[in-house]
C-alpha positions in Angstrom: 119.6 98.3 166.2 123.3 98.0 167.1 124.2 96.2 170.4 127.9 95.6 169.9 130.9 97.3 168.5 132.8 94.8 166.1 135.7 97.2 166.1 136.2 96.4 169.8 136.6 92.7 170.4 137.0 93.1 174.2 134.3 91.7 176.4 132.6 95.0 177.5 129.0 95.2 178.5 126.6 96.2 175.7 125.0 99.5 176.0 121.3 98.5 175.5 117.9 99.1 177.1 117.4 101.4 180.2 120.5 103.6 180.9 119.8 105.1 184.4 121.5 108.5 185.2 121.6 109.5 188.7 119.8 112.7 190.0 121.5 115.5 192.0 120.8 113.7 195.3 122.8 114.6 198.3 121.4 111.8 200.6 123.8 109.0 199.7 121.6 106.3 201.3 118.6 107.5 199.3 120.6 107.6 196.2 121.8 104.0 196.7 118.3 102.8 197.3 116.9 104.6 194.2 119.7 103.1 192.0 119.2 99.7 193.5 115.4 99.9 192.6 116.3 101.0 189.1 118.5 98.0 188.6 115.9 95.6 190.2 113.5 97.0 187.5 115.9 96.2 184.7 118.4 99.1 184.2 121.3 97.6 182.4 123.8 100.5 183.0 124.2 103.2 185.6 125.8 106.5 185.1 126.8 108.5 188.2 126.1 112.2 187.7 125.8 114.7 190.6 126.4 118.3 189.7 125.6 119.5 193.2 127.9 117.4 195.2 131.4 118.4 196.2 134.5 116.4 195.4 134.5 114.3 198.5 130.8 113.5 198.2 131.1 112.6 194.6 134.0 110.2 195.5 132.0 108.6 198.4 128.8 108.3 196.4 130.4 106.8 193.3 132.3 104.2 195.5 129.0 103.3 197.2 127.3 102.9 193.8 130.2 100.9 192.3 129.9 98.4 195.2 126.1 98.2 194.5 126.6 97.8 190.6 129.3 95.2 191.2 127.0 93.1 193.3 124.3 93.3 190.5 126.8 92.9 187.6 125.8 96.2 186.0 128.4 98.6 184.8 128.9 102.0 186.4 129.9 104.8 184.3 131.1 108.2 185.7 130.0 111.5 184.1 132.9 113.7 183.0 135.5 112.8 185.5 138.2 110.5 184.2 140.3 110.8 187.4 137.4 109.7 189.6 136.7 106.7 187.4 140.3 105.6 187.5 140.6 106.2 191.3 137.6 104.1 192.2 138.0 101.5 189.4 134.6 102.3 187.7 133.7 100.7 184.4 133.9 103.8 182.2 133.4 107.5 181.6 130.9 109.6 179.7 132.1 112.9 178.4 130.7 115.9 176.6 132.2 117.6 173.6 134.0 120.1 175.7 135.0 117.8 178.5 138.2 116.4 177.0 139.8 114.9 173.8 138.4 111.5 173.2 141.8 110.1 172.0 143.4 111.3 175.2 140.7 110.0 177.4 140.8 106.6 175.7 144.5 106.4 176.3 144.0 107.2 179.9 141.2 104.7 180.4 142.9 101.8 178.4 140.9 99.7 176.1 139.0 97.7 178.8 136.9 100.5 180.1 133.7 102.0 178.5 134.0 105.5 176.8 130.8 107.3 175.9 130.4 110.6 174.2 127.7 113.2 173.9 127.2 114.2 170.3 124.1 116.3 170.7 122.5 116.8 167.3 125.6 116.0 165.1 126.0 112.9 163.1 129.4 114.2 162.1 130.5 114.5 165.7 129.2 111.0 166.4 131.3 109.6 163.5 134.3 111.5 164.8 133.7 110.1 168.2 133.5 106.5 166.9 136.8 107.0 165.1 138.5 108.3 168.3 137.5 105.3 170.3 134.0 105.9 171.8 132.2 102.7 172.6 128.8 104.4 172.4 127.5 107.9 171.5 124.4 109.8 172.9 122.1 112.0 170.8 120.0 114.6 172.6 118.0 116.3 173.8 115.5 114.3 171.9 112.6 116.0 173.7 112.2 119.0 175.9 114.3 118.3 179.0 113.6 119.6 182.5 117.3 118.6 183.4 118.8 120.7 180.7 116.1 123.0 179.4 118.6 124.9 177.3 120.0 121.8 175.6 120.1 121.6 171.7 117.2 119.5 170.2 118.2 116.3 168.4 115.9 115.1 165.7 115.0 111.4 166.0 116.0 110.9 162.4 119.6 111.0 163.6 119.2 107.4 164.9 118.0 106.0 161.5 120.6 107.9 159.7 123.3 106.8 162.2 122.6 103.2 161.4 124.2 103.7 158.0 127.5 105.1 159.3 127.9 103.9 163.0 128.6 100.5 164.4 128.5 101.4 168.0 125.3 101.8 170.2 123.3 105.0 170.0 121.8 106.3 173.2 118.8 108.7 173.3 118.8 111.3 176.0 116.9 114.4 177.0 113.2 114.4 178.1 112.7 110.6 177.7 109.4 109.6 179.3 107.2 106.4 179.1 105.0 108.3 176.8 107.6 109.3 174.1 110.2 106.5 174.7 108.7 104.2 172.0 109.4 107.0 169.4 113.1 106.9 170.2 113.3 103.1 170.2 111.4 102.9 166.8 113.8 105.6 165.4 116.7 103.2 166.2 117.9 104.2 169.7 119.8 101.2 171.3 119.4 102.7 174.8 117.3 105.3 176.7 119.1 107.5 179.1 116.6 108.6 181.8 116.9 110.8 184.9 113.7 112.6 185.9 111.1 110.2 184.6 112.7 107.5 186.3 114.0 108.8 189.7 111.3 111.3 190.2 108.6 108.7 189.7 106.5 107.3 192.6 107.9 103.9 192.1 111.5 103.6 190.6 111.5 99.9 190.3 108.2 99.7 188.5 109.0 102.6 186.2 112.4 101.0 185.3 110.5 97.8 184.5 108.1 99.6 182.3 111.0 101.3 180.4 112.7 97.9 180.1 109.6 96.2 178.7 109.5 98.6 175.9 112.8 97.1 174.6 111.5 93.6 175.2 108.3 94.2 173.3 110.4 95.8 170.4 112.4 92.5 169.9 
């Protein structure tokens, strides 16, 4: 499995292991506590995503999480919003295929921030994203997803095929649970992006630790 991008010699954090994506949580204190628990359990990267919050709340929550992530030395990536990332000084942005031109986003971010791209079920799109400056790509939905029930399904074979043409990390997203996560890891996923199975569990820290152990046992 790929953990670094040799085309990018800058000292950016590797995208590997448990990639925690925040839920649509309006209570900022509760959100902070859940994210801190996920980091304590081994989450190696956090993406701030809240589709229900207004602009001010997204700004306030992302600042709160950035302070937390800085303290624990874990990168904070902002979903979709390049402007918000730059305003608060976050570590990077993750964008979808319709959320902006990757070359333009890379130019705005500079070379020192992380750029991730959703590539759904397309290896062609992933290769294009790599060529346009993405530091990692995400394939999904790998399994039926409660967060995005209408999402395109991505075959796990994309990860094994991707190892032949991609030199950046590949993230599995969509319906990832402790039951099926091993299938994605064995297929070649460098990281698991998890929302519901992590933050809706009864014990976020314990669940994060169990996800993280899957990678430890795979090495």
